[in-house]
C-alpha positions in Angstrom: 0.0 0.0 0.0 1.5 3.3 -1.0 1.5 6.5 1.1 -1.3 8.1 -1.0 -3.6 5.1 -0.3 -2.9 5.3 3.5 -3.7 9.1 3.6 -6.9 8.4 1.6 -8.0 5.6 3.9 -7.4 7.7 7.0 -9.2 10.6 5.5 -12.2 8.4 4.9 -12.4 7.6 8.6 -12.5 11.3 9.5 -14.2 13.1 6.5 -17.0 10.7 5.8 -18.5 10.5 9.3 -18.0 14.3 9.8 -19.9 15.0 6.5 -22.6 12.5 7.4 -23.1 14.0 10.8 -23.2 17.6 9.4 -25.6 16.6 6.7 -28.0 15.0 9.2 -27.9 17.9 11.6 -28.4 20.8 9.0 -31.9 21.5 7.8 -32.4 20.5 4.2 -33.1 24.0 2.9 -29.7 25.2 4.3 -27.5 22.3 3.2 -26.3 23.9 0.0 -25.3 27.1 1.8 -23.6 25.3 4.7 -21.6 23.0 2.5 -20.5 25.8 0.2 -19.4 27.9 3.1 -17.6 24.9 4.6 -15.8 24.1 1.3 -14.7 27.7 0.9 -13.4 27.9 4.5 -11.6 24.5 4.2 -9.9 25.6 0.9 -8.7 28.8 2.4 -7.6 27.2 5.7 -5.7 24.4 4.0 -3.3 26.7 2.0 -0.8 27.5 4.8 -0.6 23.9 6.2 -0.1 22.5 2.7 2.9 24.8 2.2 4.4 24.0 5.6 4.0 20.3 5.2 5.7 20.5 1.8 8.6 22.3 3.4 8.9 19.9 6.4 8.8 16.9 4.0 11.7 18.3 2.2 13.7 19.4 5.3 13.1 16.6 7.9 15.2 13.4 7.8 12.9 10.7 6.6 10.9 13.1 4.5 7.3 12.3 3.9 7.2 9.4 6.3 8.5 11.5 9.2 6.1 14.3 8.4 3.1 12.0 8.3 4.2 10.4 11.5 4.4 13.8 13.2 0.9 14.7 12.0 -0.6 11.3 12.4 0.4 10.4 16.0 -1.3 13.4 17.7 -4.4 12.9 15.5 -4.6 9.2 16.5 -4.1 10.0 20.2 -6.7 12.7 20.3 -9.2 10.5 18.4 -8.7 7.6 20.8 -9.1 10.0 23.7 -12.4 11.4 22.4 -13.6 7.9 21.5 -12.9 6.7 25.1 -14.8 9.7 26.5 -17.7 9.1 24.3 -17.8 5.4 25.2 -17.8 6.3 28.9 -20.6 8.8 28.4 -22.6 6.3 26.5 -22.0 3.6 29.1 -23.1 5.9 31.9 -26.4 6.5 30.2 -25.7 10.2 29.3 -28.1 11.4 26.7 -26.5 12.8 23.6 -28.0 15.2 21.0 -27.7 14.5 17.2 -24.3 16.1 17.1 -23.0 13.9 19.9 -22.9 16.6 22.6 -24.0 15.7 26.1 -27.3 17.1 27.1 -27.8 18.8 30.5 
């Protein structure tokens, strides 16, 4: 499996559930506006990190592998932390709204 496939697979585990949750929680008449604004914001926000990642991949020993490791490990740890918190809340019977936030 090449690097490109690994990044695509990991993106699927983040982007697809996020988009599904957002689509379910936004009223149907506002979905076009919300997704257009989200797409514009993501495009603008991704410019600087893309440049910085390119520079770090060129400068760090190990190149792309090291850069992906530096980005991936914190993402994995934060994801596992939030997953364990959500699991504890679900086990304790806490009621969650559609966005997954704990209610009162």
